[in-house]
N, C-alpha and C positions, 0 to 999 in steps of 0.2 A: 509712422518707419518708433520701431525703439529696435535699438541693443543690448543685451548685456550685463556689457561696463561701462562705464571714460571714469580714467582715469590720467593723472596728467604725472608729472618730478615733482616732489613735494606734495601734494593731495594728500589734506589729513583725514583720518581717514571717520566718520560721525557711524559707524555699524554698531559700534558697541551701545549706541546712546537708544537704536530701534526698541522698538518694546518687542518682548514675544508675539505679541494678536498686537496688529495694527490698530489703535488710536484714530482714531478718524481724524482728515481736518479740522484744523479749527475746537481742537478740546483739550488746547493748551489755558484755555479759559479765556480775561479778555487782554484786550489790547490796550492799555493806558495812557500810549505812548501816541497814539492816532496820528495827524501828520496826512492825511490822506487817504483814499483809496484802496490804495495796492500797500500800504505801508502797518509797520505793526514794530513794538517793542513782545519780547522775547525772557520772559520771567518764570522762570523754575528749571528741573531739564525738562517735565509733561512738557511742557509747552515751547521743548526744543527734539524733541520724540518727534510729537506730533505736525507742528505746523513750519518745522524745518527740515528737517531727515525726511517724513513723508511725503510734502508738500515738494522736498526738488528732489525723485518718483518719477516727476510728469514733470515739472516744472520748474526755473531757471529760480531760485531763491540769494538775493547774495546778502549779503550779513552782513555788519558789523560792530564786530569787537571795539565801546568806545569809554569813556569815562568823561566828565564835563572836568576833570580838568587835565583832562589832553587834549597841546593844544591841536589846532583845527580839527578836532573832534568830532566837531558839532557842523561847520561847515561842513566837513564832506556830507551825514545826515542830509544839510537842509537839499543839497544839493542831492543826491539819492531818490531820494522823499520827493523827491520836486521832476527828475527824471521819471523814479514807478509812474507817476499821476499820467504821466507823455507817451508813457511808453503799453499805456491800458491795459497793466495782466499780461503781458509777453518776462514779463519778470513781478516779482514781493521782494520787497525791500523788509528786511529784521531788522533788530535794533535792538544791542545787547549790551546790555550798563553795565562792562564786570564790576565799575565800582561799586554797586549792589551786590554784582553775584560774583566778586573772584571766583567761588569754589568751579561753575563751570568751568571759564579759563582757568585754570588749574588746569580740568580735567581732558581739554583738550587739547594744552596747551601752548596754548598761547603765549607772540612772547612777549607780547606792549604791543601798547594803544596807541591808538586808531589804526586799527589791520580791518579791513575790506575783504570778505575771499567772498570765491560764488560756487553754492551747496551744489551737486548735481548727484544723481545717485550717490547717498549719501558720502559723501566727501566736500571736504573746504579744502579748494584750489586761489593763495591765495593771489588777490591782483594789484590795491593797492596802501599806501600808509602815510601820504598825504593827501597835501587838499590838490584838486585838480580843477583849470577851468569847466569849466562846463561841457563845452565844444569836445573835451577829450574824452570827459568817464562817460561825455554821450558813446561818444566813438567805442573805447575799450562796450562798451554794455556789447554794443552789435552784432563786435568781434567775439565776445561770452557766447549770444544767442545761435551766433550762425553755426559755430563750434556745434552748441548743442546740440542744435536741429540736425546737423553732420551727423551727431549721434542717436539720435532715436525722439531726445528733448526737445520738443512744441510744442506744448498741453497752455493755457491761454489759461490763465488768470480768473479767477467773480471776486467784489473789490471782497476785501478785508479788514478795510482798514477803519476808521469812527463814520466814514461816510455813504457802508453797507446798511443793507437789511439786521437788524440787529439778529434779524431770525435766517437770519444766508448759513450755509455752512460752508458759503465759496470750497464749494467745488471743481476740483481744474478738471478739465473738458479738454480732448484730446480726441481731434478726425478718428474717429471710423476708417481702419485698414481698410483696402478692399484688398487686399489677400491672406485674409484673419488665418488660413492655414498653412501658410508659409512665414505671418511671421509669429504665431503660436513655434515652431518648426523649429526659426533659427532664436529667440527665446528663455527657449528649455536645453537648447544646444547643440539640438540637433543637423545639425549645419546641410548633411549631403542630401534630408528631404527638405530644407528651405534654398536649398537650391536648385532643384528639384524644380520645384511647387515656382519657384519666379522664371525658371527655364519656362517652364509649360506657360506660366503665366506672358511668356513676351513672345511667344511662338503666338501663342492665342491676340495679343492685340501687341505688334510692332512698338518698341515707343512707351511707352508705359513705363512714365514720372519712376511709382511707386513700384513698381516691378525691376527697372532698373538701376534703383539705389539700393533695394534690398536684395537685390545679384550679388552688387557687386563689395556692399554692408558681409554677404553672408563666407560670399569669396575671398576678404582680403583675410576673416579672423579664419576660413577653411589654411591658407597657404601657411599662418602661422598658430597655428594649432599645435600645441607638444612643442613648437623648438625651442632650445636655451640661446635669451641673448647675446649673452659673450661669446658661448661658440664662433655665431655665424656671424658681431662686427668680425674678429675673430680672423673667421674664414673671407669677407669682402674684403679687411686690409692690406689682406696675402693677396687676394686679384683684384684687384682696385676697376678692374677693366673687363671681370668676368658678371653677366648682364644678371645670373639667378641670379646670386650672391649680393650685390650692390638692392637690386630692388624686394629680398627679402628684408634688408636690414631699413630700405625705404619704408615697406608694410610696416615693421616691430613701430616703428619713429610715430611715425601715424599715431598709430594708437597711442604711445604714449604721449600723447600733442606736441610734438620737437615737429609742426609744420615743416615750417621754417627748411629746417638738417634735411625734412625727406626730399625736400623738391628740390633744394642746391645739391641734392645727394644726386637729382637724378640726373638735373641739369644736365653738372661737367658729367655725366658715364652718355648722353644724347655731346655733348662736344668733343671726346673721345673715340666714341668710335663712327661705325660708317656697320652701311648697308646691310641686313638684319636688327646683325644687334645690334643700331642705331632706330633701327621701328621698334623693336621690342620695346625697348627702353622706352623709346617717345610713345606710346599709346601707352605702356605703367603707365608716365605719369601722369596721364590723361585723365584716367581713371581711377588715381587718388585728387583730379582734379575736381569731378564729380560726387567723391565721398565732402571735400571739407565744406563744395558748395560755391557753384561761380562769381557767385554777388561780392565771398572774399575775398578784401586786401590782400592776402598774403596770392591770392588764387593768382587773382590780376595783375599782381608785382612776375609771378615767374611764369605767369602764360606771355608777360613781351618779353623772359630774360629766355625763356624757349626757342621761341621764335631768334632773339639772337646766333643764338647754339645751332641753331640751324640752315637759317642764312647766312 
C-alpha cells in the first residue's frame, strides 16, 4: 500500500535533488565506508539522489550527517550500522561525511552535526543529534518504521554494503498489491474511484486488511482535501465540543505527523460528550488507530486512555 505523500513538521524537502529521469537505485557509485550489508556512505550529489532520495520512495532510509571531529558522531554511526544489519533491510543506513562534503550540508540546510534524519518520500525528518543507548535507538527506529508503514512505505531493501554481491543492483521489493486498480487511483489522487474500488473489495471479501487500510487512507485524504488548516483550527477552537470540527482537525494533525495531538484531541472530546456525539468521536478515533497501526506504542497508550475516558 502507498499513499501520495509523507510529511511532518520540520521535514527538509529533498525534491530539488531528484533527477529529472530517475536513476536506478545504487547508481551513485561505490560506498567506501562499508561496515554492514545495509549501510553505505554517500559521496556526491548524484549518489544522494540515487542512494537516498530514490530509495526513500519505497523504503525507509536513515541518514547520518556526521564528521570525525563531531563528538558522538562515530558512536551514533557504529550503533546504527549494527542495527541496520539487525533489521535486515527494513531500513537502509546512509552516512554523509559533511567534513569532507560541506557543500551537501550547506545545500540541505543541515544546522549542525551529528544529525540523524529519516528520509521518507524525498523528505528528511530530524530524529536525533546525540548518541543514545542501543535500546533507545532501536525503539526510535521501530516507531519510524511503524509510521512509515501507515503511510505505505513498507519495502525491504536488498543488501547494498560491502557484503552484498558486487553485481547486485540492490533493488527494493514491495509486496504486490491485491487491489492494483484501487491503489493506482489512490496514488493518482482519484480518491472517489479509490474509495469505490476499496469498498467493492470489502463487499466481496469482508475483513480484507489491505482494503480496510486503503479505504481508511482514501477517506482520510478525501475528508481533508482542500481544507484550510488555519480556518479548521479556528473553527475547532470556537466549538470545542463540535464533533465534526474536532475530528477534522484531528485528521489534519495525523497527516502532519502530530499523532499524539490527534489522539488526545479526540480522547478529550469523548470525555466531554455523550450519546451519539460521543460514539461518533470514538469511532473516528478508532479509525485513526487503524491508520497508525495497532502495534504502535502511541496507539496502545491511547487505547488505554480511551478506555478510561469511556468508563
